[in-house]
C-alpha positions as CSV (number, residue, x, y, z in Angstrom):
1,X,8.4,-32.5,40.2
2,X,10.1,-35.7,38.5
3,X,13.3,-34.0,38.8
4,X,13.0,-33.4,42.6
5,X,11.9,-36.9,43.1
6,X,14.7,-38.2,41.1
7,X,17.2,-35.9,43.1
8,X,15.6,-37.3,46.7
9,X,16.2,-40.9,45.3
10,X,19.8,-40.2,44.5
11,X,20.5,-38.6,47.9
12,X,18.8,-41.5,49.7
13,X,20.6,-44.0,47.7
14,X,23.8,-42.4,48.3
15,X,23.2,-42.2,52.0
16,X,22.3,-46.0,52.2
17,X,25.4,-47.0,50.0
18,X,27.7,-45.1,52.5
19,X,26.2,-46.7,55.4
20,X,26.4,-50.0,54.1
21,X,30.1,-49.4,53.0
22,X,30.9,-48.4,56.6
23,X,29.5,-51.4,58.2
24,X,32.0,-54.4,58.6
25,X,30.7,-58.0,57.7
26,X,30.9,-60.3,60.6
27,X,32.1,-63.1,58.4
28,X,34.3,-63.1,55.3
29,X,32.3,-63.0,52.0
30,X,32.5,-62.3,48.3
31,X,31.7,-58.8,47.4
32,X,29.1,-58.8,44.7
33,X,28.2,-55.2,45.0
34,X,30.6,-52.2,44.2
35,X,29.1,-49.4,46.3
36,X,31.8,-47.0,45.2
37,X,31.3,-47.6,41.5
38,X,27.5,-47.3,42.0
39,X,27.9,-44.0,43.8
40,X,30.1,-42.7,41.1
41,X,27.7,-43.6,38.4
42,X,25.0,-42.0,40.3
43,X,26.9,-38.8,40.6
44,X,27.6,-38.8,37.0
45,X,24.0,-39.3,36.1
46,X,23.2,-36.4,38.4
47,X,25.7,-34.2,36.7
48,X,24.5,-35.3,33.3
49,X,20.8,-34.4,34.5
50,X,21.9,-30.8,35.5
51,X,23.6,-30.3,32.1
52,X,20.4,-31.6,30.2
53,X,18.5,-29.1,32.5
54,X,20.9,-26.2,31.7
55,X,20.7,-27.0,28.0
56,X,16.7,-27.0,28.0
57,X,16.8,-23.6,29.8
58,X,19.3,-22.4,27.1
59,X,17.1,-23.4,24.4
60,X,14.0,-21.9,26.0
61,X,15.9,-18.6,26.4
62,X,16.8,-18.7,22.7
63,X,13.2,-19.4,21.7
64,X,12.1,-16.5,23.9
65,X,14.7,-14.2,22.3
66,X,13.6,-15.4,18.6
67,X,10.0,-14.7,19.6
68,X,10.8,-11.2,20.8
69,X,12.8,-10.6,17.5
70,X,10.0,-11.6,15.5
71,X,7.6,-9.2,17.4
72,X,10.1,-6.4,16.9
73,X,10.2,-7.2,13.1
74,X,6.5,-7.6,12.7
75,X,4.9,-4.7,10.6
76,X,2.1,-2.6,11.7
77,X,-1.1,-4.0,10.2
78,X,-2.5,-0.6,9.8
79,X,-1.5,1.8,7.0
80,X,-2.8,5.4,6.3
81,X,-1.0,5.5,2.9
82,X,-4.0,5.1,0.7
83,X,-6.2,7.7,2.8
84,X,-3.3,10.3,2.7
85,X,-2.7,9.9,-0.9
86,X,-6.6,10.3,-1.7
87,X,-6.6,13.4,0.6
88,X,-3.7,15.0,-1.1
89,X,-5.0,14.1,-4.4
90,X,-8.4,15.7,-3.7
91,X,-6.6,18.9,-2.5
92,X,-4.4,18.9,-6.0
93,X,-7.5,18.6,-8.0
94,X,-9.2,21.4,-6.2
95,X,-6.2,23.6,-7.2
96,X,-6.1,22.3,-10.5
97,X,-9.7,23.4,-11.0
98,X,-8.7,27.1,-10.5
99,X,-10.9,29.2,-12.8
100,X,-9.9,31.7,-15.4
101,X,-6.2,32.0,-14.1
102,X,-4.6,29.0,-13.4
103,X,-1.5,28.2,-11.1
104,X,0.8,28.6,-14.0
105,X,3.4,31.3,-14.8
106,X,2.7,31.2,-18.4
107,X,-0.8,31.7,-18.0
108,X,-0.4,34.4,-15.3
109,X,2.0,36.3,-17.6
110,X,-0.6,36.2,-20.7
111,X,-3.5,37.4,-18.4
112,X,-1.6,40.3,-17.0
113,X,-0.5,41.3,-20.7
114,X,-4.1,41.2,-21.7
115,X,-6.4,42.6,-19.2
116,X,-3.8,44.0,-16.5
117,X,-1.6,46.2,-18.7
118,X,0.8,48.5,-17.2
119,X,-1.0,51.4,-19.3
120,X,-3.8,51.7,-21.9
121,X,-3.2,53.5,-25.2
122,X,-4.9,56.7,-25.7
123,X,-6.9,54.9,-28.6
124,X,-8.4,52.2,-26.4
125,X,-12.0,51.8,-27.0
126,X,-14.6,52.2,-24.4
127,X,-15.8,48.8,-25.2
128,X,-12.2,47.4,-24.6
129,X,-11.9,49.1,-21.4
130,X,-15.3,47.9,-20.3
131,X,-14.6,44.1,-21.4
132,X,-11.1,44.2,-19.4
133,X,-13.0,45.5,-16.4
134,X,-15.5,42.8,-16.4
135,X,-12.8,40.2,-17.0
136,X,-10.8,41.3,-13.9
137,X,-13.9,41.3,-11.9
138,X,-14.7,37.7,-12.9
139,X,-11.2,36.6,-12.1
140,X,-11.4,38.1,-8.6
141,X,-14.8,36.6,-8.0
142,X,-13.4,33.3,-9.2
143,X,-10.4,33.4,-7.0
144,X,-12.5,33.9,-4.0
145,X,-14.7,31.0,-5.0
146,X,-11.6,28.8,-5.5
147,X,-10.3,29.7,-2.2
148,X,-13.6,28.7,-0.4
149,X,-13.6,25.5,-2.2
150,X,-10.0,24.6,-1.1
151,X,-11.0,25.6,2.4
152,X,-14.1,23.4,2.2
153,X,-11.7,20.5,1.2
154,X,-9.4,21.1,4.0
155,X,-12.3,21.0,6.6
156,X,-13.6,17.9,5.1
157,X,-10.2,16.2,5.5
158,X,-10.2,17.1,9.3
159,X,-12.5,14.1,10.1
160,X,-10.3,11.6,8.2
161,X,-7.2,12.9,9.8
162,X,-8.9,12.7,13.3
163,X,-9.8,9.1,12.8
164,X,-6.4,8.2,11.4
165,X,-4.4,9.8,14.2
166,X,-6.8,8.0,16.8
167,X,-6.2,4.7,15.0
168,X,-2.3,5.1,14.9
169,X,-2.0,6.4,18.5
170,X,-3.8,3.2,19.5
171,X,-1.6,1.1,17.4
172,X,1.4,2.7,18.9
173,X,0.5,2.0,22.3
174,X,-0.5,-1.6,21.7
175,X,2.6,-2.3,19.4
176,X,4.2,-5.6,20.1
177,X,7.6,-4.6,18.9
178,X,10.0,-1.8,18.1
179,X,9.1,-1.8,14.3
180,X,5.4,-1.5,14.9
181,X,5.9,1.4,17.3
182,X,8.3,3.1,14.9
183,X,5.9,2.7,11.9
184,X,3.1,4.0,13.8
185,X,5.2,7.0,14.6
186,X,6.2,7.5,11.2
187,X,2.7,7.2,9.7
188,X,1.6,9.8,12.3
189,X,4.4,12.3,10.9
190,X,2.8,11.5,7.5
191,X,-0.6,12.4,8.6
192,X,0.8,15.8,9.9
193,X,2.6,16.3,6.4
194,X,-0.7,15.9,4.7
195,X,-2.2,18.5,7.0
196,X,0.6,20.7,6.1
197,X,-0.1,20.2,2.5
198,X,-3.6,21.2,3.1
199,X,-2.2,24.2,4.8
200,X,-0.1,25.2,2.0
201,X,-2.9,24.9,-0.4
202,X,-5.1,27.1,1.6
203,X,-2.5,29.9,1.7
204,X,-1.9,29.4,-1.9
205,X,-5.6,29.7,-2.8
206,X,-6.1,32.7,-0.2
207,X,-3.1,34.5,-1.6
208,X,-4.3,33.9,-5.4
209,X,-7.6,35.4,-4.3
210,X,-6.0,38.4,-2.7
211,X,-3.7,39.0,-5.6
212,X,-6.4,39.0,-8.2
213,X,-8.5,41.4,-6.1
214,X,-5.5,43.7,-5.5
215,X,-4.6,43.6,-9.2
216,X,-8.2,44.4,-10.2
217,X,-8.3,47.5,-7.8
218,X,-4.9,48.6,-9.2
219,X,-5.9,48.2,-12.8
220,X,-9.0,50.1,-12.1
221,X,-6.9,53.2,-11.2
222,X,-5.1,52.9,-14.5
223,X,-8.6,52.5,-16.4
224,X,-9.9,55.4,-14.7
225,X,-7.1,57.6,-15.5
226,X,-7.3,56.5,-19.1
227,X,-10.9,57.3,-19.2
228,X,-10.4,60.7,-17.9
229,X,-7.7,61.6,-20.3
230,X,-10.1,60.3,-23.2
231,X,-12.8,62.5,-21.8
232,X,-10.7,65.6,-21.5
233,X,-9.1,65.2,-25.0
234,X,-12.3,64.9,-27.0
235,X,-12.6,67.6,-29.7
236,X,-11.4,71.1,-28.7
237,X,-13.5,71.3,-25.6
238,X,-15.5,74.5,-24.9
239,X,-14.6,77.8,-26.7
240,X,-16.2,81.1,-25.5
241,X,-18.2,82.8,-28.3
242,X,-19.7,86.2,-28.1
243,X,-23.5,85.8,-27.8
244,X,-26.0,88.5,-28.7
245,X,-28.9,88.2,-26.4
246,X,-31.1,91.3,-27.3
247,X,-31.8,92.6,-30.8
248,X,-32.0,96.5,-31.0
249,X,-34.5,98.3,-33.2
């Protein structure tokens, strides 16, 4: 408003000065006021005022740009990293608690050598066969239990995943700048990666349970064949002999 008043005053002053300069004095007198110089000074002041206003507007634009840049560089105040690490660690702990036969190549090879042999020798005792069958049954049962534990852990993680996704989507929608939106998107991808880790663990646990059950069934066939062979090879078997049923007198 001050600028408008100033411009109006300048315009009125220039008009009065021009009118005064156009009027001729009736009598000769000494000029004490240089209207032309005053007009030039006023115009110069007006131009300088416009220049100052332009500089002020430029500074305001730069300040706005810096504020927007600061918003674009602002980090997202919410992070799911700690929760994601905790979820994955829990799943890894469940896998590490695998009973009897762990997820280890050396352990698996040793177990198959001991209780899942390709064949039994003819001298294998009944007690050994019974013990191996019991061990295989325990391994299969433990495999199913381990798979169900991993399933339960994955289901428990679903509530945390739902909460994390809701928070991240809300943060993305209310992001002040590009960096916050990008970070929200990256964290959503990390949550999805956590779910994929749970799915991978589930597949591994279920596959382990199915493999143990299948190996037990396969080995049972070999054990049954061994027991049959031992039964048929005991002693000389039945030998027919003449029998006298009635005594003659």
